[in-house]
N, C-alpha and C positions, 0 to 999 in steps of 0.2 A: 357431348350432349351436340344433338343435330337438331335442328330447328327447320330444316328443310320442307320437309311435310306438313309439321304442326308447329307455327312459330313458337318459343320455347322464352320464357321469362324465368328465372332464379334469381331468388334475393335473399343472404341471408346475414343473418347478425352477425356471425362469428367471422373467422379466417380461413382462406382458401389456403391449402397448403398442397403444393405438387413436389411430391418428393421430400419425407419429414426426415427418415432416420438414415444411419451409416447402410445398412441393411440394403435400401432398398429404394430405387431408383422410380420416379413418377412421370405421366404421362396426359395431360388435359386438353382435349381436342375441342376446339367450341366453332360451330359452325352456325349461318344465318340463328343466332339465338343470341339472347342479352342477359349478361349474368352483372348482380349487384353484389359487392361484399361492401359491409358496415366497419371494415375494421382490415387487416393486414391481407394483400396477397403476397404469398412467401415460396416461391421455386426455390427448387433444391435444399432444403434447411436442412440442415443439420446433414447434410451429404457425404460428409468428411469420411473417411476409411483408412485402414490401415495400412501402414506403408509396406508397398509391393504388392498392394492389391488393386486389381482395376477399378476408376472414379467412376462416377454415378454419372449419368448422365439425364438430368430431366427436363423436360418438354412441355413447353405450353404453346399450341399455336390457336391463333384468334383468327378465322375466315367468315366474312361478312358480316361480322357480327359486333354488339357492346359490351364492353367491360369497363364496370364503374368501381373501383374500389377508393378507399381511404390513405393506404399506404401499400409500398412494392419493393420486394427484396429480395435479391437472389443472393445466393452462395452465404446464407446466415449461417455462421459453425454452430448456432445453438449450443453453447457452454464445451465444444470442442475444440481442441486445440487449434485447429483449422478446418477447412473446409475443402477437400481435394475433387470436389465434383465439378461438373461443368452443365450448366444450365442455358437453354436454347429457348429464345421465344423467339415467334413468329406473329405478323401482325398483317395479314392481308383483306383489304377493301375494308376496313375495318374501322372504327374508333374506341380508343383507348381512357377514359377519365378518370384520373387520380387528383382527387384534393388534397393528399399529405405527401409524406415526402418520398422519394425514387431512392432506393440506394441498391446501385445495381454493381454487383461484384463487393459484396459486404464483408464477406470473411475472407482470413488471410487465405490465401492458395487457391482459392473459385476463380473459376473462368466461366464469364457469361458472355453471350453473343444475342443481341435485341436486333432485330431487322422488321422493316416498314415497308410493305410494299404496299404496289397499287395506289388506290387513293386513299387510304390509311390515315387519319388523326390522331397523333397521342398529345391530349392534353394535361399537363402534371404542373405540380407544385416546383419545391424544391428538389434538383436531383444533383446525384452526385454518381458519377460512373466511373469505376475501381477503386475503391476503397481500402485496399490493403490491409483491411483489417483491424479500425481503428488505432486506439492506442500504438498496438504492436504492432508495428508497420511487417508486412511481407507482402511476396509476390502475389499479386492479385491482377488478373488479365480481364478486361470486359471490352468489347465493342459492339457499338450501335450503329446500324447501318442503316440509313436515309434513304431510300430508292424511287421511280418513278415517278410519281406525285404527290409523294405521303409528305407530312405535314407535323415536327413535333414543335409545338408550344411550351416553352415554361416560364408559366405564371402570366400576369395579362396586365394590360397598362394601370386597371384598377387594382391588381393585389399581383407586386411583382415578385419573382421569386428567381434565384440563382441557380446557376447549373456549373458542376464543375466536372472536367473530366482527367481522372488522374488525383489519389488523394492519399497521403501516409502509405508510400511506398507501392501504391497500385500502378500497372500502365493500364490506362485508359485510350479509347478511342472511337472519333465519330466522324462519320463518313458520310459523306451528303453528296448525292451523286442523280445521276438522269435531271430532273425536273423538282427533287425533292426540296424541302424547308426545312431550317432548325429556327427558329425566333423565339429568343431569350430575352426576358424583359426586366432582368438586372444583371447584376455582374456573372459572367462568362469569364471561368479561370478554367487555364490547362498549366497541371503539376501547381496544383494549390497548395500540399502541404508534405512534407517530408520528403523522402527520395522518390517520389511521386514521377512517374511519364506520361505524359498527355498528349494524343495524337491528333490532331484535326483533317482530315483530307477533304477537299473540295473536287469534284469534278464534273463535266461535261455543263452542265446548266442549274447546277445545284446552287444552292441560297443560302448562306446563311447573316441573321440581321440578329443583333445583339445591343444590350445599353452600354455595358462597359466591358470593353475588352481586357484580361488581366493574364497574359500567356506567360510562363512561367514566373508563377505569382510565389510560390516559396524559393526558399535561399539555394534549398538542394533538390529542386526539382526541375525538370527536361521537358521542355514544350518541343511541338516543331508542327507546323502547320506546312502543307504540303497543296497547293493550288493550281492546279491545272485549266481550271475554266470555272463558269458561273460566276457567284459574287458574296463578297463577304463585307459586311457593313457594319458601323454602329449608329446607335440610335441617340437623335439631340447633340447636343456638346459634350456628351461624356468622355473621358478619357479613353485612348486605346493603346495598350502599352503591352511592346514584343519583348518581355525580359522584363518582371518588375524587378522580383528579389533573384530570382534563378536563372536559368539558363535557357533560351528560346530561340528556335532559327524559324524565319518564315519564307519559304521558297517558293515565290509569286512566278508559276511559268505560265500563266493563261487566265483569261477574266478578269476581274478585277477588285479591287479592294478600296474602300470610300472608310474616311474616318474624318468624323464633323467636329470633332474635340481637339485637346491634348494630344498630342503622339509622340512616344515614346519610344526607343530601341535602346534598352540597358538604362532603364529608370534608375536604379536605387545601385550603390558601391559593389552590393556582391553579384550583378547580374552581369554576364558576358554573352550577348545576345546579338543577333544579325536579322536582317532583312533581306531576302536578294530577290531582285528584280529581273529576270531573265527573258520575260514575255507578259502578255496582258498589262495593266494599268493601276497603278497605285495613285490615289487623290486622297491629297488632304486639304478639305474642303473648307475648313474654318476660316473667318479671316481677323477672329479674334484669339487665337490659341496657337501657338506655335510647332513646328515639327522637330523633334528634337532629336539627334542619336547623340548617344552616350552620355544624357545629361550628369549622371553620379557615375557610373558604369562603366564597363568596356563593351562600346557596341559598335556595330559595320552595317554600311548602308552601300550593297556591289547592285548596280546598272550594267545590266549587258544583254546580246543580243535585241529583241525589240520590244525590249522592257521601257517603260515608261514610267517617270515619276514625275509626281504637280502637286505644288503646295499653292494655295490661295493667300498664303504669309507669309513667314520668313523660315528660314532654317536654321537653326543652332548646331553647334558640334561642340561636343565636351562643355556641358553649361559650366559643371562645377570643378572646382580646382582638382578632385580625386575622377573626373571624367576622362576616358581616353577614348576616344571617337576614330574612326579611318570610314574614308569614304575610297569604293573602287569604281571608276566606271570605263568599261571596255568598250560598251556600243548602247543603244537606245538614246533617252532622254531625259533629262532631270531639269525641270520648269520651276523657279522658285519666284511668285509673286514680289516677293519684300524682299526683306534683306538677309543676305548669307554671313554668316559667322564662323569661322573654322577655328575652333579656340576661343570661346568665349570667357573661361576662367583655367581651364584644363587643355589638353595634350589633342593635337589633332592631324591627323595625317592624311592627306587628300590626293589621290592617284589618278587622274584624268589620261586615258588612253585612246580613247574611241569615241563616238556617239558627240552629244550635245548637249552643254551644261550652260542652259539660261537662268537670268536673275533679272527681278525686277520689273519684270514684265507685265505688273498688274497694278503699277502706284508709281505717281511721279513724285513722294514726297523723298525726303533726304535720309535715304537708306542707300547702305551700300554691301561691297563685297568685301571682307576683312578676313587676311590673314594673321591670324593672336592679336588679341582685345584687348582683355585686361589684363592688370600688372601679372600675375602668375600664369597666364596662358605660353603656348607655346604651340608652332602650328605649321606645317613643313606643307605646300601645296605644288607637286608634280604633275607638268602637263607633257603629255610626249603624244606621239603616232599621229594619228588623225582626230586628235581630242578637240575640238572646239567649244570656247567661252567665249559667251556672249552675254555683256552685261548695256541692260537698255536703259532707257530712258534718262540718261545723265550723270547712272552709277559712276561710282570711281571703285578701285578695286585701293583699297588701304591695307600695307603690308607692314605689320607691328603699330596698333593703332594706340595706346596707352602704356605696353605692358615692357618689361625688365627683362623678358628673355628672349631669346634669338629665333628669328622668324626667317623663313626663307620660300621663294618660289624658284624651283627649277625647270623651266623649260625648254626642252629639247625637241619637242614638235610641235605640233598643232597648231590652233590660232587663239590669240586671247585679243578681241576686238569690242570696241567701246562704239553705242548708237545712241543718237540723239531720241530718239524716238521707241516704239516695241519692236526692236529688232527689224526693222526695215532699211532707216537710213543711217549708214555708218559717219561719225563725228558727234557732235555735242561738246558737251564741258568736263564728259565723263575723264578722267586721268589716273596714273598710277603714282599713289604717294606712296613713298619707303620712309617709314618712321614718322610720328605722328605725336601731339603733345608733349606729355613727360618723359616719353618713353627712355629708356637708356639701355636696351639692348643693341646686336648688332642686327638690324634687318637688310636682308640680301635678296633681289633677284638676279637668277643668271638668265641670260637669253642665249641659249648654247644650240638654240634650232626653234624652226617653225617661226612664225610672224606675231607678233606684237603690233597692233594697230590703237593708236589714243592719241587725244590732244596732246600729250604731255607726261613727262616721268617727273616726279619733283620730292621734296620733302619737307615736312613742318614741324620736324623736332630739331631741336640745335643743341641737344644734348644726347641723340642716337647716333650711332654708326648706318649711315645707310648708304649701301655699296649697289653700284647695278652695273651689272659685270657682263660685258661684250661677247659673245666669245663663238659667232656663226650665226646666231637667229638675228630674223630681219625687224627693226625696228621701222615702223612705216605711222608714218605723220595721217592724221584724219583734218587737219584745220591748217590754217597759219596759225604761227605760232612764233615770239621772240623769244619765249622760254620755255623751249621744247623738252630739254634737258637743263636741268639749272637747280641749285639747291643742294645738292646731295654730296655728302664726304666725300666719297670718292665714285669715279665711273671709269672703270678698268677695261679696257684692250685684252682680251685674252689670244691663244692662238688661232680662234676659230676665227678671228677678226669684229670687226663692228660692222656691219651691214645698216644702214640707213637710207631708207626710199622716203623720199619730200614727197612722193606722191600730188606731183604737181602744186605743191603746195609750196609756201616759203616757210622757215624754221631754223631757230638756231642754236644750237648746242653751246649752253654756259659756261656749262662745266669742262674743265678741262678733261681729255681725253688720254688717262695715263698708261703708260706700258704694267701689265699685269702678267700672268705667266704666260710665256711664248712668247713668238713675232710677230702677232696679230698687227692688220694694218685695219684704212677703212676703205669701206667698199660703199659709193654713191649710187644707187639706182633712182630712176623716176624721174618726171619732169620738175620744174621749180629748182628753187636753189637752197642748198643748207651752207649754213653761216656756221662757223666757226668763231668763240671769241674766247677761248680758254687757254692755257699754257700748255700746248698738247705735247704728248712727251712716250708716245706708241712710237714703235720701232719699226711696224710694217710698213708695206708700200699703200699710198693713197690711190684708188681708181674711183675716177669719174665716168661711169659707165651712161648717164644720161640727166640732162639739167645742167647746174651748176655747182661750184663748191667757192665759198668767198672764207679766205681767211681774214678777220675783223683788225682793226686799229690795237694794235698792243699784244694782239693774239698771236699763237707759234706755233709754227709746225719745226719737226727736227728732223736734221738727215743724218745717219750713223755712215761713217765711209770707212770703208774694207779695203781690200784689196783695190788692185788698179780697177776702175769700172765695178766696182761692186759695193752695191749701199743702197739704200729704201727710195723710194722716188716717185712722182707722181705720175699717172698714166692715164690712159684711156682718154674718150674722144668729146669730153663735155668742156665743160668754161670753167675756168680756173681766177678769180678776181686776189690778187694777192693786195691787202692793205696791213698786213701783219709783218710780222718776223721770222725768218728763218735763222733755226739755232742748227749750226753748221760744228757735227763735232767727229774729229779725227781719233776714233777708238781703237782702231787698227789700220790705219790708212797706210798705205806705200810711200813713203816717200824717192817720188822720183821722177827726174826731168821729163814731163811730157804726159805725167797721168792725166786720168781725167773720171770724170762722174756725172752722169745725166741724174740730176736732180728732177726737170719737169721733161717727161717726153714731147717730141715735136707733135706727137698727135691731138693734146692738150690744148684749148683755144687759150691760150692766157693773157692775162695784162695786169701790170703793175700800178697800185695807186701811190700817191705824194707820201703817202705814210709808211710805204713797204720800206724796210730795212732789212740790212744783217750784222747786228751787234758785232763788233772788231774790223769791220769791212769797210773802207772807203768807196764815194760811189763817186765815178766819172761818167757824165753820159748815161749810157745803160749796162754799163759793168762796176762791178763792186771790186774789190782789190784789197787784200790785207798782205803786207809783207811782213815776212817772221825769219829775221837772218837774213840768208840768201835763199830762203823759198818766199816763192809769190803765188799768190791762191789768187783766181779772177774768177767771177761769176758772171756771165752772160746772160743779161735779161732775156735777149731773142731766142736764142739757143737754149737757153735753160740747164747749159753745162758747165760745170764747176771745172779747172782748170789748175797745173802745177807745174811752176817753173821751178829748177832748182838753180840755176845758176853754175850746174859742175862743182858749187860747194856741198863738203861733207855734210849728211844728215847728222844734225847734233845727237840725234840718238843714238846712231851707230857710235859715233865718237865715246858716247857714254858707256853704252857697252862694251868696248874695245878696251875699257879702261880696268873693267872686272874680267871679261874674258876675251882674253887677247888671243886671236887668231880661231875662236870659235864660229862654226859656219852651222851649227847646230840650231835648228828654231826652236824645238822644245827645251832650247837655252836663253838663246838671246832673243826669242820674238817677244813681240811685243804681249801677248795673253799669256807668255809662259812665266813660271814661278818656281824658279830653280831650287830658292832655299828653303820654299816650302812656309812662308810667314803667311799665306792668304792673298796677299798682295802682290797683282800682277806686274811686270817690269815696267808696263806703261806707265801704272800706277806710283811704282816707285821712281821713275824718272819725273813724272810731273811734279811730286811732293815732297823729292831730297832723301828716298831712301837707298839704301844700298842693295843691290839683287841676289850679294853672293853669303848674305849674314841676317840671320832670318832674326836677330835680333835688334835691329837696324833698318826698320820699317819707314814708312811716310811718316813725314812731320806734321802732326796735325793734333793741336792743342786747345780745349775748352779753358777758358782762363777768365776769372773773376777779378776784374779791376773797373777803376773808371775812365771809361774809353772817351773818347774826343766829340762822340754821337752827340752829347749834351752838354750844357754849362752849368749843372750841379756837380759835386760829390761823391754821388751817390756812385756804387759798383754796379756793373751791369755783367752779364754773361757772354763775352765776348768769344770768338772763334781767330784761333791764328796758324795760317798754314805758309810752309815752305813753297814757293813757284821759282819758276825758272830765270836767271838774274836778266835785268833789264825789263820785266814782264811790262807790257803797257800799264795805264793806270785802268783799273775795272771801272766800266761803265752800264749802265743800260737797267731798267727798274721792271719788275721789283725782283729780279736776282740776275746781278753785276757781273760781267762777264768780260774776260780778258784771253788775250792768245800767245803763245810765246812756242818756238823751236816746234813747233807741230802739235801744240796739247793748246784744248781752249779749255780755259778754266771757268766754270759757271758755280756762283755760290746762289744755294737757294734756302728758304728759311720756311717756319714753320711754327705755331703755337701750339698743336696739340698733335703733330706726328701722325694724321690721315690727310694730309694734303702740303703742298709746299710752295705756297703762294703768298706767304707773308714778305714784305718788305725787308730788301738787305742793305746795309750803307757799309762801303768803305770808312773806317776810322783809321785815327792814327797808330802807328806801329805798337802792341805792346808783348815785348818777348816772354818767352817762357824763362820762367826762373831756372829751370833744372837744363836748358838748352839756351843758354842767352845769344849763342852765336849760328847763325844757319852754316848749313854744310856750303863749300867752298861749291862757288856756279850757282847759288840760289840766294834768294831774299825772301825776307817774312815780310807777310800781308793779314792785316788783322778784320774784321766786320764785327758788326752788332746789327741784331734786328730793330726795324724800325721803331 
């Protein structure tokens, strides 16, 4: 029908069928005309053919025309088992008005292609693309392409209508490219029901605007959004869900995605969905609703390349106990205005290896960065490579908020930095809190690389196990603090060592730095003074590269003596102020006249306070001396060197080994670290505690005894510790861990109430001999101890 020469208007009260039998297809061309049908427009109606026959192709071309209908159908089976035909509709610079339903790809097996080009405008009500045959699911393919400046309006503000792409087994695709637009005033669904597949492709400057986005709506459906340009947005404060009950994948490679209400990735428990942002900008604009990753399902947010993610509110990962949420960031940026919770009630795994992750940039309210929030939550945060985590406006990082599971931060690279303002000034009151409230889980921060810049690291949970492991990463101060590291169950120094940068500030580590896995030491960088006030037992070197280190009164530095000249020491070029104690332990030291061990290198600018001491040693001037039989140990403050004079007397250890291994020189048998009887106790331990080195059934003499000790005046029994020590060992002295030395052995008794730290006070009491061995071995005597 061509109205080019003579404008034509056709009005029919009936239906318009283009191809209506299995045997024949149909073609209708409308050119510069107006057609109004007060009923159905059916293209490819009942065009199914027998198996093996060539499918029919029915075509409707609308050019420069207006087509008004009440309903639209393509691929209707018309009573046949299916419709194997193909229906092609092209609108070119035309207007299509449909006041009823649009059912595109209606019959099972049909293929529909609708293209709007030029300035075409499609005005429809409810629309389904690729229906799959209704109740009987089947393969149906339908594609709608909007190009040039064409527009498809589904519904109006006054008469809202839904749109569905992929329904009951059908595969539907909506392509919006060039400067075309798709506008939907109600629910927009991809893969609405059954085993449907729904695809949305946005290219160039194409624009998609919907009220409610339900992508992957059906439990068995699969939705895919591929956006390389243009814009996708929802209207008002309605929800935007990537994965309602089914599977949805949104790949944002360019353009913009804007949401204005609650936004979910994997809303329900059956959903496995993801949002992948490698380019373009995703903005969650609501200040009243949150951005949710895996609220109940299995959801993933991935950011890479130049992709940008921003939220005007907070982000929750794994809201419900069934939620399993993952965030992967290798580049780009994530900017969350308010709180970030990894693991609200479910399980969250966050991997940050590149890009910038910022939070609390839009508020000064009391919101935080939480790893593992409520009681059923469990969260792991991995920070590596070049990732940057920025906590603004005095936000804190809370690891294990009020839950009972184990949560962990593994930092092997990158940076975590706290700011007093909106990511401009480093500092403020933001801190790392490992364990909080009534949490009973184990919460661990592994600092194995990168830099953590904070005001402090602490715990607010007396019932939890809060561990801070220093293993090669840098802990950097953002301000002065007398509680820089404090209140933790354990601070362990692993093989990578503790690296602390005071950054021009004066800070105090209250917790003891204890020995973990490996022989890591302490490296002090940056101007300012680092004060150690705990009973430190790490076994590596202490290196002062800049500023100073102060050992506070009653604090402890531990030195382990090995062979002649082999020991851990304090080195560097900084300042060392000693007000505390040295714990010198001869664990494998060589007993030889003239042997020496440098405890403090000459390059260190050292000074000694009045409270400095070496338990077991006697001070005279600037030297400290311990006489142990024929062995005289001398520490000289001015040189920092410990020397040994044996006086020509045989080493008691050598005499002892000769008793059991006469004439043997093999160090694998008689060496201090050897264990010739294979009982798990070294020769040094057997020598110290009355064991026999060639009898695995006669090991060190250590007994726990329940008896009324002399620690108090009542008659109640206490749990006591009785050990065998070398005869004539001096009285044990010192607090909280009494010590004594004899025959090259230094005994130190440490106590604990919970086995997570050993700083509880111990008191020597009257000897209570074990009933099973009331007489100590020859050359030994018993000593007994009680917790204070």
